[in-house]
Backbone as CSV, one residue per row, in Angstrom:
resi,resn,N_x,N_y,N_z,CA_x,CA_y,CA_z,C_x,C_y,C_z
1,MET,57.135,57.911,0.707,58.366,58.706,0.854,58.852,58.712,2.292
2,ALA,57.864,58.861,3.192,58.249,58.914,4.638,58.805,57.560,5.063
3,THR,58.287,56.480,4.505,58.805,55.160,4.817,60.164,54.948,4.162
4,ALA,60.353,55.413,2.955,61.610,55.231,2.245,62.725,56.044,2.851
5,PHE,62.410,57.175,3.528,63.396,58.008,4.166,63.038,58.177,5.620
6,PRO,63.217,57.156,6.458,62.714,57.178,7.837,63.323,58.251,8.734
7,THR,64.554,58.715,8.426,65.176,59.726,9.256,65.003,61.126,8.745
8,ALA,64.311,61.253,7.592,64.150,62.576,6.962,62.760,63.158,7.200
9,GLN,62.686,64.476,7.196,61.403,65.166,7.200,60.918,65.175,5.761
10,VAL,59.657,64.901,5.504,59.123,64.864,4.155,58.057,65.976,4.064
11,GLU,58.170,66.875,3.076,57.229,67.984,2.899,56.579,67.799,1.501
12,LEU,55.294,68.146,1.448,54.515,68.095,0.220,54.273,69.494,-0.311
13,TRP,54.867,69.836,-1.458,54.734,71.144,-2.072,54.041,70.976,-3.413
14,ALA,53.637,72.075,-4.015,53.033,72.095,-5.332,53.652,73.223,-6.133
15,THR,53.691,73.082,-7.464,54.186,74.140,-8.329,53.333,74.228,-9.585
16,ASP,53.324,75.466,-10.109,52.612,75.733,-11.355,53.113,77.058,-11.925
17,GLU,52.812,77.293,-13.221,53.210,78.559,-13.899,51.963,79.341,-14.227
18,HIS,52.111,80.654,-14.313,51.008,81.528,-14.655,51.564,82.607,-15.599
19,ARG,50.936,82.748,-16.756,51.440,83.701,-17.735,50.873,85.100,-17.447
20,ILE,51.747,86.085,-17.408,51.373,87.463,-17.219,52.044,88.287,-18.294
21,GLY,51.505,89.428,-18.618,52.097,90.208,-19.683,51.435,91.538,-19.912
22,LEU,51.819,92.136,-21.037,51.323,93.490,-21.362,49.925,93.513,-21.965
23,LYS,49.360,92.311,-22.198,47.945,92.285,-22.565,47.175,92.488,-21.288
24,PRO,46.416,93.575,-21.181,45.822,93.926,-19.872,44.801,92.935,-19.330
25,LEU,44.710,92.821,-18.024,43.749,92.021,-17.320,42.646,92.984,-16.902
26,VAL,41.505,92.935,-17.590,40.423,93.871,-17.314,39.337,93.138,-16.528
27,ARG,38.922,93.743,-15.405,37.896,93.132,-14.549,36.845,94.223,-14.257
28,ARG,35.691,93.791,-13.845,34.625,94.710,-13.408,35.053,95.396,-12.124
29,VAL,34.652,96.658,-11.964,34.950,97.440,-10.738,33.701,98.175,-10.299
30,TRP,33.626,98.529,-9.043,32.548,99.279,-8.499,32.749,100.773,-8.820
31,THR,31.658,101.462,-9.200,31.728,102.879,-9.425,30.468,103.553,-8.845
32,LEU,30.462,104.842,-8.871,29.282,105.566,-8.470,28.172,105.392,-9.525
33,PRO,26.927,105.464,-9.127,25.851,105.302,-10.130,25.994,106.333,-11.238
34,GLY,25.889,105.863,-12.492,25.968,106.740,-13.640,27.393,106.965,-14.120
35,ALA,28.377,106.582,-13.362,29.790,106.817,-13.803,30.291,105.541,-14.519
36,ARG,31.052,105.752,-15.561,31.652,104.637,-16.316,33.116,104.580,-15.950
37,PRO,33.614,103.430,-15.514,35.054,103.337,-15.231,35.818,103.316,-16.545
38,ILE,36.981,103.944,-16.518,37.817,103.971,-17.696,39.110,103.223,-17.400
39,THR,39.419,102.279,-18.260,40.654,101.501,-18.140,41.446,101.629,-19.423
40,PRO,42.653,102.156,-19.365,43.450,102.233,-20.583,43.830,100.842,-21.054
41,VAL,43.648,100.591,-22.331,43.919,99.269,-22.901,44.806,99.453,-24.121
42,GLU,45.948,98.835,-24.079,46.861,98.818,-25.262,47.484,97.425,-25.340
43,PRO,46.751,96.488,-25.948,47.234,95.105,-25.955,48.583,94.953,-26.664
44,ARG,49.510,94.435,-25.983,50.824,94.046,-26.540,51.139,92.671,-26.064
45,TYR,51.756,91.861,-26.879,51.935,90.477,-26.594,53.381,90.186,-26.190
46,VAL,53.710,90.695,-24.997,55.019,90.395,-24.403,54.686,89.711,-23.041
47,TRP,55.291,88.564,-22.796,54.901,87.732,-21.668,56.006,87.431,-20.719
48,ARG,55.658,87.140,-19.470,56.515,86.557,-18.488,55.733,85.417,-17.823
49,TYR,56.443,84.548,-17.216,55.776,83.443,-16.522,56.128,83.511,-15.015
50,LEU,55.125,83.584,-14.184,55.286,83.593,-12.773,55.190,82.138,-12.319
51,VAL,56.257,81.651,-11.731,56.340,80.255,-11.283,56.184,80.294,-9.749
52,ALA,55.191,79.564,-9.245,54.924,79.511,-7.791,55.209,78.119,-7.293
53,PHE,55.851,78.070,-6.166,56.054,76.844,-5.358,55.365,77.129,-4.040
54,VAL,54.375,76.274,-3.648,53.632,76.547,-2.424,53.613,75.282,-1.550
55,HIS,53.761,75.531,-0.236,53.621,74.473,0.755,52.287,74.765,1.458
56,PRO,51.190,74.171,0.987,49.857,74.540,1.517,49.724,74.348,3.028
57,ALA,50.373,73.379,3.603,50.247,73.130,5.039,50.712,74.257,5.911
58,SER,51.702,75.016,5.395,52.269,76.137,6.172,52.015,77.492,5.547
59,GLY,51.678,77.559,4.234,51.509,78.811,3.543,52.779,79.388,3.037
60,SER,53.898,78.605,3.112,55.182,79.098,2.615,55.142,79.109,1.055
61,THR,55.807,80.076,0.502,55.891,80.195,-0.969,57.339,80.530,-1.394
62,VAL,57.622,80.071,-2.615,58.856,80.471,-3.318,58.423,80.872,-4.687
63,TRP,58.886,82.061,-5.172,58.437,82.573,-6.469,59.650,82.708,-7.400
64,HIS,59.374,82.524,-8.663,60.351,82.805,-9.730,59.608,83.521,-10.875
65,LEU,60.280,84.449,-11.496,59.736,85.144,-12.619,60.590,84.748,-13.830
66,ALA,59.976,84.085,-14.814,60.767,83.538,-15.921,60.372,84.251,-17.252
67,THR,61.266,84.207,-18.192,60.984,84.838,-19.520,60.234,83.855,-20.427
68,GLY,60.160,82.628,-20.049,59.431,81.627,-20.879,59.356,80.317,-20.101
69,VAL,58.991,79.291,-20.834,58.959,77.954,-20.234,59.749,77.019,-21.134
70,SER,60.573,76.209,-20.495,61.348,75.202,-21.218,61.900,74.218,-20.222
71,THR,62.407,73.123,-20.759,63.013,72.116,-19.873,64.206,72.674,-19.136
72,GLU,65.052,73.486,-19.799,66.224,74.046,-19.172,65.855,75.026,-18.041
73,LEU,64.884,75.869,-18.310,64.445,76.840,-17.303,63.819,76.084,-16.103
74,PHE,62.983,75.056,-16.383,62.383,74.317,-15.302,63.438,73.609,-14.442
75,SER,64.449,73.069,-15.072,65.555,72.432,-14.322,66.241,73.450,-13.386
76,ALA,66.462,74.669,-13.924,67.093,75.684,-13.094,66.173,76.107,-11.966
77,GLU,64.883,76.242,-12.236,63.907,76.607,-11.195,63.834,75.545,-10.086
78,LEU,63.888,74.235,-10.488,63.902,73.189,-9.508,65.134,73.257,-8.589
79,ALA,66.293,73.520,-9.221,67.531,73.610,-8.427,67.479,74.779,-7.481
80,ALA,66.962,75.943,-7.927,66.851,77.096,-7.038,65.833,76.840,-5.936
81,PHE,64.728,76.174,-6.255,63.713,75.859,-5.276,64.295,74.921,-4.195
82,ALA,65.007,73.887,-4.628,65.584,72.915,-3.706,66.544,73.622,-2.736
83,ASP,67.341,74.571,-3.221,68.248,75.325,-2.368,67.471,76.235,-1.423
84,ALA,66.400,76.865,-1.925,65.625,77.801,-1.129,64.930,77.142,0.070
85,VAL,64.470,75.908,-0.150,63.738,75.232,0.940,64.628,74.292,1.753
86,GLY,65.867,74.157,1.384,66.821,73.332,2.132,66.662,71.867,1.932
87,ALA,66.287,71.445,0.699,66.199,69.979,0.427,67.551,69.319,0.603
88,GLY,67.539,68.196,1.250,68.778,67.459,1.485,68.489,66.107,2.085
89,PRO,69.504,65.434,2.570,69.296,64.075,3.145,68.310,64.033,4.284
90,HIS,68.192,65.159,5.014,67.281,65.204,6.137,65.966,65.921,5.878
91,LYS,65.833,66.355,4.612,64.563,67.002,4.197,64.279,66.634,2.732
92,GLN,63.301,65.744,2.573,62.885,65.304,1.234,61.643,66.085,0.818
93,ILE,61.578,66.517,-0.425,60.466,67.275,-0.933,59.719,66.471,-1.995
94,VAL,58.424,66.304,-1.810,57.540,65.734,-2.816,56.853,66.932,-3.461
95,LEU,57.047,67.068,-4.765,56.548,68.218,-5.536,55.419,67.809,-6.467
96,VAL,54.226,68.308,-6.225,53.045,67.978,-7.032,52.964,68.998,-8.205
97,LEU,52.853,68.504,-9.429,52.786,69.388,-10.601,51.986,68.758,-11.726
98,ASP,51.699,69.571,-12.726,50.922,69.054,-13.881,51.854,68.360,-14.876
99,GLY,51.270,67.825,-15.891,52.068,67.073,-16.883,52.457,67.873,-18.088
100,ALA,52.794,69.136,-17.928,53.283,69.966,-19.047,54.503,69.334,-19.682
101,GLY,54.705,69.516,-20.917,55.830,68.931,-21.616,57.178,69.248,-21.067
102,TRP,57.350,70.453,-20.579,58.640,70.826,-19.984,58.822,70.291,-18.586
103,HIS,57.732,69.743,-17.988,57.836,69.103,-16.669,58.171,67.597,-16.831
104,THR,57.636,66.998,-17.901,57.740,65.509,-18.038,58.906,65.107,-18.923
105,SER,59.587,66.017,-19.519,60.708,65.693,-20.415,61.781,64.897,-19.693
106,TYR,62.374,63.945,-20.439,63.493,63.173,-19.847,64.729,64.034,-19.652
107,GLU,64.724,65.220,-20.242,65.918,66.147,-20.114,65.884,67.005,-18.834
108,VAL,64.749,66.920,-18.105,64.640,67.709,-16.873,65.639,67.144,-15.842
109,VAL,66.356,68.025,-15.232,67.329,67.641,-14.197,66.618,67.915,-12.871
110,VAL,66.299,66.825,-12.170,65.607,66.924,-10.864,66.621,66.800,-9.772
111,PRO,66.678,67.758,-8.851,67.631,67.666,-7.732,67.446,66.370,-6.940
112,GLU,68.494,65.917,-6.355,68.515,64.596,-5.692,67.419,64.390,-4.644
113,HIS,67.102,65.377,-3.887,66.189,65.252,-2.755,64.768,65.811,-3.056
114,VAL,64.491,65.986,-4.325,63.175,66.435,-4.806,62.537,65.288,-5.598
115,HIS,61.276,64.988,-5.308,60.587,63.875,-5.981,59.329,64.421,-6.591
116,LEU,59.193,64.218,-7.920,58.042,64.750,-8.667,56.833,63.795,-8.602
117,LEU,55.683,64.350,-8.360,54.400,63.625,-8.342,53.462,64.344,-9.296
118,PHE,53.113,63.674,-10.409,52.315,64.328,-11.427,50.827,64.171,-11.174
119,LEU,50.062,65.230,-11.403,48.611,65.170,-11.299,48.027,64.467,-12.556
120,PRO,46.831,63.959,-12.434,46.164,63.403,-13.621,45.942,64.493,-14.678
121,ALA,45.873,64.118,-15.924,45.611,65.086,-16.989,44.273,65.783,-16.811
122,HIS,44.218,67.055,-17.216,43.003,67.843,-17.198,42.357,67.943,-15.813
123,SER,43.174,68.255,-14.829,42.665,68.336,-13.469,43.200,69.545,-12.733
124,PRO,42.967,70.773,-13.267,43.497,71.956,-12.588,42.880,72.195,-11.215
125,GLU,41.702,71.628,-10.983,41.085,71.833,-9.667,41.842,71.124,-8.569
126,LEU,42.739,70.217,-8.924,43.548,69.523,-7.885,44.838,70.251,-7.574
127,GLN,45.156,71.340,-8.351,46.372,72.051,-8.172,46.242,73.225,-7.200
128,PRO,46.845,73.167,-6.013,46.711,74.256,-5.069,47.247,75.622,-5.622
129,CYS,48.196,75.600,-6.498,48.772,76.857,-7.044,47.742,77.638,-7.853
130,GLU,46.760,76.972,-8.410,45.746,77.685,-9.182,45.008,78.732,-8.346
131,HIS,45.026,78.548,-7.053,44.296,79.489,-6.130,45.192,80.690,-5.776
132,LEU,46.427,80.675,-6.180,47.326,81.784,-5.930,47.160,82.936,-6.912
133,TRP,46.709,82.634,-8.099,46.756,83.628,-9.181,45.797,84.796,-8.896
134,GLN,44.727,84.543,-8.159,43.813,85.632,-7.814,44.540,86.713,-6.964
135,PHE,45.489,86.258,-6.136,46.243,87.181,-5.302,47.396,87.870,-6.068
136,THR,48.048,87.129,-6.957,49.150,87.719,-7.689,48.661,88.656,-8.798
137,ASP,47.490,88.412,-9.303,46.919,89.282,-10.376,46.372,90.612,-9.873
138,ALA,46.038,90.677,-8.559,45.350,91.861,-7.993,46.012,93.197,-8.391
139,PRO,47.352,93.376,-8.265,47.888,94.664,-8.620,48.008,94.912,-10.087
140,LEU,47.702,93.911,-10.907,47.814,94.043,-12.383,46.472,94.373,-13.047
141,LEU,45.367,94.215,-12.276,44.070,94.382,-12.842,43.787,95.830,-13.260
142,ASN,43.188,96.005,-14.455,42.774,97.346,-14.949,43.898,98.346,-14.944
143,ARG,45.112,97.912,-15.196,46.272,98.819,-15.208,46.954,98.694,-16.533
144,HIS,47.575,99.802,-16.929,48.392,99.845,-18.167,49.862,99.915,-17.732
145,PHE,50.657,99.034,-18.276,52.093,99.079,-17.978,52.835,99.471,-19.277
146,ALA,53.706,100.422,-19.174,54.405,100.922,-20.351,55.396,99.910,-20.852
147,THR,56.059,99.213,-19.920,57.068,98.230,-20.305,56.915,96.951,-19.506
148,ILE,57.444,95.917,-19.969,57.407,94.616,-19.277,58.211,94.722,-17.940
149,GLU,59.252,95.551,-17.919,60.040,95.705,-16.719,59.211,96.360,-15.596
150,GLU,58.346,97.296,-15.991,57.443,97.936,-14.984,56.494,96.888,-14.396
151,LEU,55.939,96.037,-15.269,55.043,94.957,-14.779,55.811,94.007,-13.870
152,GLU,57.031,93.632,-14.257,57.862,92.754,-13.442,58.057,93.321,-12.057
153,GLU,58.373,94.617,-11.979,58.571,95.290,-10.724,57.374,95.207,-9.782
154,VAL,56.204,95.473,-10.364,54.950,95.375,-9.580,54.681,93.948,-9.138
155,GLN,54.910,92.992,-10.042,54.652,91.564,-9.723,55.605,91.055,-8.677
156,LEU,56.858,91.411,-8.740,57.819,90.947,-7.731,57.543,91.578,-6.382
157,ALA,57.113,92.807,-6.352,56.746,93.431,-5.087,55.539,92.746,-4.451
158,ARG,54.569,92.357,-5.304,53.390,91.642,-4.832,53.767,90.270,-4.256
159,CYS,54.673,89.586,-4.965,55.115,88.236,-4.476,55.836,88.367,-3.141
160,ALA,56.632,89.388,-2.992,57.324,89.610,-1.723,56.356,89.850,-0.602
161,ALA,55.284,90.616,-0.900,54.250,90.894,0.108,53.499,89.641,0.453
162,LEU,53.202,88.804,-0.539,52.492,87.548,-0.287,53.251,86.550,0.556
163,GLN,54.583,86.579,0.457,55.395,85.690,1.267,55.180,85.905,2.750
164,ALA,54.887,87.135,3.123,54.674,87.466,4.534,53.239,87.147,4.971
165,ARG,52.351,86.818,4.043,50.935,86.560,4.400,50.629,85.070,4.323
166,ARG,51.357,84.297,5.128,51.203,82.846,5.084,49.833,82.345,5.403
167,ALA,49.138,83.030,6.317,47.778,82.589,6.704,46.845,82.710,5.519
168,VAL,46.975,83.760,4.719,46.129,83.952,3.560,46.442,82.871,2.505
169,ILE,47.723,82.630,2.267,48.136,81.612,1.310,47.619,80.226,1.771
170,ARG,47.801,79.961,3.025,47.370,78.657,3.581,45.850,78.479,3.409
171,SER,45.072,79.474,3.705,43.619,79.363,3.605,43.184,79.138,2.165
172,ALA,43.909,79.671,1.217,43.555,79.524,-0.211,44.044,78.218,-0.825
173,THR,45.151,77.708,-0.324,45.756,76.548,-1.004,45.604,75.235,-0.263
174,LEU,45.308,75.261,0.999,45.181,73.994,1.766,43.780,73.423,1.489
175,LEU,43.722,72.662,0.431,42.470,72.036,0.040,42.079,70.964,1.068
176,PRO,40.769,70.635,1.135,40.358,69.720,2.209,40.999,68.320,2.177
177,TRP,41.370,67.884,0.972,41.976,66.548,0.841,43.477,66.578,0.966
178,TRP,44.110,67.749,0.955,45.571,67.905,0.961,46.081,67.545,2.349
179,PRO,47.047,66.638,2.463,47.554,66.275,3.803,48.298,67.426,4.486
180,GLN,48.015,67.655,5.732,48.698,68.708,6.459,50.071,68.232,6.921
181,ARG,50.207,66.938,7.101,51.465,66.392,7.632,51.633,65.011,6.999
182,ILE,52.856,64.681,6.642,53.117,63.336,6.131,53.705,62.521,7.247
183,THR,53.051,61.413,7.551,53.518,60.596,8.648,54.045,59.258,8.070
184,LYS,54.906,58.647,8.849,55.468,57.378,8.457,54.406,56.288,8.625
185,ARG,54.283,55.432,7.663,53.288,54.365,7.746,53.898,53.198,8.524
186,GLN,53.105,52.691,9.421,53.471,51.555,10.215,53.361,50.298,9.353
187,GLY,53.988,49.238,9.753,53.863,47.945,9.051,52.453,47.461,9.071
188,PRO,52.165,46.418,8.358,50.799,45.878,8.300,50.314,45.426,9.688
189,ARG,49.051,45.637,9.925,48.492,45.236,11.210,48.218,43.755,11.227
190,ARG,48.463,43.132,12.373,48.184,41.723,12.500,47.019,41.572,13.483
191,THR,46.173,40.666,13.148,44.967,40.454,14.012,45.073,39.159,14.734
C-alpha cells in the first residue's frame, strides 16, 4: 500500500464486533472470608454489538454501538470510520478484520481510501481488537441492567473513557508482530 500510494500516509487499523446485552456477565470477585458475593441475575436476550476500530501503534480507537450486524450496517460503520480518521488521498487506511459474512459480502460498500485485509479463518489470536473486550466489559460485570438503554449508556461512557487511555489500549493491542509503522519498500537490491 505504501508503494502504491507514495505520497500518502498509510495506517494499519483493525476492527471487530463484540456482543453485549442483558444476559449478565458474571465473574468471580474477591470477598471477605466466609462472605458470599451476591449478583442479581435476570437473563434476558436483548443484544447490542460494540464495534471497535483500533490503531494499535498509537492506541487510537473509534467505537460504534450497533443494534445488530449486517452488510448495510457494516457499510455505514466503514463510512463513519473513514470520516472519523480522515481517510482520503493523503491518508490511506488498511483495515484488518475477520471473514464474517457481513464483512466479505459483495454488497459491502467500502470507502475509496479504505482497504480491507482479511485474517485467516479461525485465528482470533491474530485480532488486536480481541484484547479490547476485557476493558469494555469491566463496567458490565456482575451488574443487572433494567433496560438495554441503561446498558448502552454505561457502555458508551466506558468507550469514551477508553479513548483517553491510549497508552493502555496500545499496550493491550500492539502485538509483537504488528508493525508500528508502515514504510515504503525500496526497489530490489542489486549486488
